[in-house]
C-alpha positions as YAML, in Angstrom:
chain: A
units: angstrom
residues:
- id: 1
  name: UNK
  ca: [174.37, 278.80, 277.32]
- id: 2
  name: UNK
  ca: [175.77, 275.42, 277.14]
- id: 3
  name: UNK
  ca: [175.06, 272.67, 274.49]
- id: 4
  name: UNK
  ca: [176.01, 269.30, 274.02]
- id: 5
  name: UNK
  ca: [174.79, 268.59, 270.06]
- id: 6
  name: UNK
  ca: [173.36, 265.43, 268.93]
- id: 7
  name: UNK
  ca: [173.75, 263.97, 265.61]
- id: 8
  name: UNK
  ca: [169.93, 262.91, 265.10]
- id: 9
  name: UNK
  ca: [168.66, 266.91, 264.77]
- id: 10
  name: UNK
  ca: [170.19, 269.76, 262.90]
- id: 11
  name: UNK
  ca: [172.34, 272.09, 264.97]
- id: 12
  name: UNK
  ca: [170.14, 275.01, 264.05]
- id: 13
  name: UNK
  ca: [167.02, 273.36, 265.41]
- id: 14
  name: UNK
  ca: [168.90, 272.07, 268.67]
- id: 15
  name: UNK
  ca: [169.89, 275.89, 269.13]
- id: 16
  name: UNK
  ca: [166.23, 277.12, 268.54]
- id: 17
  name: UNK
  ca: [165.15, 274.60, 270.93]
- id: 18
  name: UNK
  ca: [167.67, 275.78, 273.48]
- id: 19
  name: UNK
  ca: [166.32, 279.17, 272.95]
- id: 20
  name: UNK
  ca: [162.92, 278.18, 273.39]
- id: 21
  name: UNK
  ca: [163.83, 276.07, 276.77]
- id: 22
  name: UNK
  ca: [165.37, 279.25, 278.04]
- id: 23
  name: UNK
  ca: [162.03, 281.18, 277.36]
- id: 24
  name: UNK
  ca: [160.01, 278.74, 278.87]
- id: 25
  name: UNK
  ca: [162.33, 278.56, 281.95]
- id: 26
  name: UNK
  ca: [162.28, 282.20, 282.34]
- id: 27
  name: UNK
  ca: [165.95, 282.44, 281.57]
- id: 28
  name: UNK
  ca: [164.95, 284.81, 278.94]
- id: 29
  name: UNK
  ca: [162.24, 287.15, 279.67]
- id: 30
  name: UNK
  ca: [160.16, 289.54, 277.39]
- id: 31
  name: UNK
  ca: [162.53, 292.22, 276.10]
- id: 32
  name: UNK
  ca: [165.92, 290.61, 277.01]
- id: 33
  name: UNK
  ca: [168.39, 290.40, 274.06]
- id: 34
  name: UNK
  ca: [169.51, 287.30, 272.60]
- id: 35
  name: UNK
  ca: [173.22, 286.75, 272.32]
- id: 36
  name: UNK
  ca: [174.64, 288.25, 268.84]
- id: 37
  name: UNK
  ca: [174.89, 285.57, 266.00]
- id: 38
  name: UNK
  ca: [178.64, 286.06, 265.99]
- id: 39
  name: UNK
  ca: [179.22, 285.62, 269.57]
- id: 40
  name: UNK
  ca: [176.95, 282.32, 269.70]
- id: 41
  name: UNK
  ca: [178.88, 281.43, 266.54]
- id: 42
  name: UNK
  ca: [182.12, 281.72, 268.05]
- id: 43
  name: UNK
  ca: [181.42, 280.41, 271.72]
- id: 44
  name: UNK
  ca: [180.05, 277.09, 270.08]
- id: 45
  name: UNK
  ca: [182.21, 277.03, 266.91]
- id: 46
  name: UNK
  ca: [179.51, 276.61, 264.54]
- id: 47
  name: UNK
  ca: [178.77, 278.83, 261.40]
- id: 48
  name: UNK
  ca: [177.09, 281.92, 261.63]
- id: 49
  name: UNK
  ca: [174.74, 280.94, 259.11]
- id: 50
  name: UNK
  ca: [173.56, 278.20, 261.36]
- id: 51
  name: UNK
  ca: [172.79, 280.67, 264.32]
- id: 52
  name: UNK
  ca: [171.12, 282.99, 261.78]
- id: 53
  name: UNK
  ca: [168.96, 280.16, 260.68]
- id: 54
  name: UNK
  ca: [167.65, 279.23, 264.43]
- id: 55
  name: UNK
  ca: [167.21, 283.05, 264.98]
- id: 56
  name: UNK
  ca: [164.99, 283.29, 261.85]
- id: 57
  name: UNK
  ca: [162.66, 280.58, 262.77]
- id: 58
  name: UNK
  ca: [162.25, 282.25, 265.97]
- id: 59
  name: UNK
  ca: [161.54, 285.40, 264.48]
- id: 60
  name: UNK
  ca: [159.00, 283.38, 261.94]
- id: 61
  name: UNK
  ca: [157.46, 282.10, 265.03]
- id: 62
  name: UNK
  ca: [157.06, 285.59, 266.54]
- id: 63
  name: UNK
  ca: [158.80, 284.38, 269.59]
- id: 64
  name: UNK
  ca: [161.60, 287.30, 268.95]
- id: 65
  name: UNK
  ca: [161.84, 290.42, 267.25]
- id: 66
  name: UNK
  ca: [164.69, 292.00, 265.11]
- id: 67
  name: UNK
  ca: [165.62, 295.37, 265.83]
- id: 68
  name: UNK
  ca: [167.56, 297.03, 263.28]
- id: 69
  name: UNK
  ca: [171.04, 297.66, 264.36]
- id: 70
  name: UNK
  ca: [170.41, 296.38, 267.95]
- id: 71
  name: UNK
  ca: [169.97, 292.80, 267.58]
- id: 72
  name: UNK
  ca: [167.19, 290.14, 268.53]
- id: 73
  name: UNK
  ca: [164.84, 290.48, 271.61]
- id: 74
  name: UNK
  ca: [162.36, 288.35, 273.14]
- id: 75
  name: UNK
  ca: [158.71, 289.47, 272.14]
- id: 76
  name: UNK
  ca: [156.09, 289.99, 274.74]
- id: 77
  name: UNK
  ca: [153.79, 287.20, 275.12]
- id: 78
  name: UNK
  ca: [156.51, 284.74, 273.81]
- id: 79
  name: UNK
  ca: [156.39, 282.49, 276.86]
- id: 80
  name: UNK
  ca: [152.72, 282.32, 276.69]
- id: 81
  name: UNK
  ca: [152.64, 281.57, 273.24]
- id: 82
  name: UNK
  ca: [155.19, 278.69, 273.58]
- id: 83
  name: UNK
  ca: [153.48, 277.15, 276.77]
- id: 84
  name: UNK
  ca: [150.47, 276.78, 274.50]
- id: 85
  name: UNK
  ca: [152.21, 275.50, 271.55]
- id: 86
  name: UNK
  ca: [154.49, 273.18, 273.54]
- id: 87
  name: UNK
  ca: [151.46, 271.72, 275.47]
- id: 88
  name: UNK
  ca: [149.59, 271.35, 272.21]
- id: 89
  name: UNK
  ca: [152.67, 269.57, 270.57]
- id: 90
  name: UNK
  ca: [153.03, 267.19, 273.53]
- id: 91
  name: UNK
  ca: [149.49, 266.25, 273.39]
- id: 92
  name: UNK
  ca: [149.29, 265.57, 269.76]
- id: 93
  name: UNK
  ca: [152.58, 264.22, 269.07]
- id: 94
  name: UNK
  ca: [154.18, 262.63, 272.29]
- id: 95
  name: UNK
  ca: [151.49, 261.69, 274.79]
- id: 96
  name: UNK
  ca: [149.59, 259.22, 272.25]
- id: 97
  name: UNK
  ca: [153.01, 257.13, 272.12]
- id: 98
  name: UNK
  ca: [153.75, 257.70, 275.92]
- id: 99
  name: UNK
  ca: [150.26, 256.47, 276.93]
- id: 100
  name: UNK
  ca: [150.60, 253.31, 274.49]
- id: 101
  name: UNK
  ca: [154.01, 252.59, 275.79]
- id: 102
  name: UNK
  ca: [152.72, 252.86, 279.41]
- id: 103
  name: UNK
  ca: [149.66, 250.60, 278.69]
- id: 104
  name: UNK
  ca: [152.00, 247.96, 277.16]
- id: 105
  name: UNK
  ca: [154.24, 248.16, 280.20]
- id: 106
  name: UNK
  ca: [151.05, 247.53, 282.56]
- id: 107
  name: UNK
  ca: [151.67, 250.99, 284.13]
- id: 108
  name: UNK
  ca: [149.10, 253.64, 284.91]
- id: 109
  name: UNK
  ca: [149.19, 257.37, 286.29]
- id: 110
  name: UNK
  ca: [148.82, 256.52, 289.68]
- id: 111
  name: UNK
  ca: [151.62, 254.35, 289.76]
- id: 112
  name: UNK
  ca: [153.92, 256.50, 288.28]
- id: 113
  name: UNK
  ca: [152.80, 259.31, 290.60]
- id: 114
  name: UNK
  ca: [153.55, 256.98, 293.50]
- id: 115
  name: UNK
  ca: [156.73, 256.30, 292.14]
- id: 116
  name: UNK
  ca: [157.80, 259.88, 291.66]
- id: 117
  name: UNK
  ca: [156.50, 260.74, 294.79]
- id: 118
  name: UNK
  ca: [158.98, 258.04, 296.53]
- id: 119
  name: UNK
  ca: [161.92, 259.65, 294.62]
- id: 120
  name: UNK
  ca: [161.21, 263.27, 295.73]
- id: 121
  name: UNK
  ca: [160.29, 262.15, 299.31]
- id: 122
  name: UNK
  ca: [162.83, 259.36, 300.28]
...
C-alpha cells in the first residue's frame, strides 16, 4: 500500500479512503486481513492512533470486522455496500458540480466519450 499524503484531508481519512479503494479494486477481498495497526503505522511513519481511527471508521461502516486477538478482516458484502454508497455519493455530491462545469464549458457527454475513445484508440 503506497500513499502520498495531502495536506487538505486528515491522514486517517486518506488511509480509510485508500482501504476503501483497495476493496473496490478487488485488492482486498471478503475475509482478507488488513495489515496490523503497528505495521501500517511503522510503514508510513504515522501515529498508531491515526491508523486505529481509520480502521474504526471502517468497522463503524461494517466494511471490516474486528476479530479479537486476530485483527481486522474485510466483511462479506463490503464491496457491494461500497459500490452502492460510493455511487450514491458521486451522484449526489460530485455529479451536480461536474455537470454544471461541463455545461459552463459547453461540453456534452457525447463529446467527452468521443475524446475518451480517441485517447484509448489512437
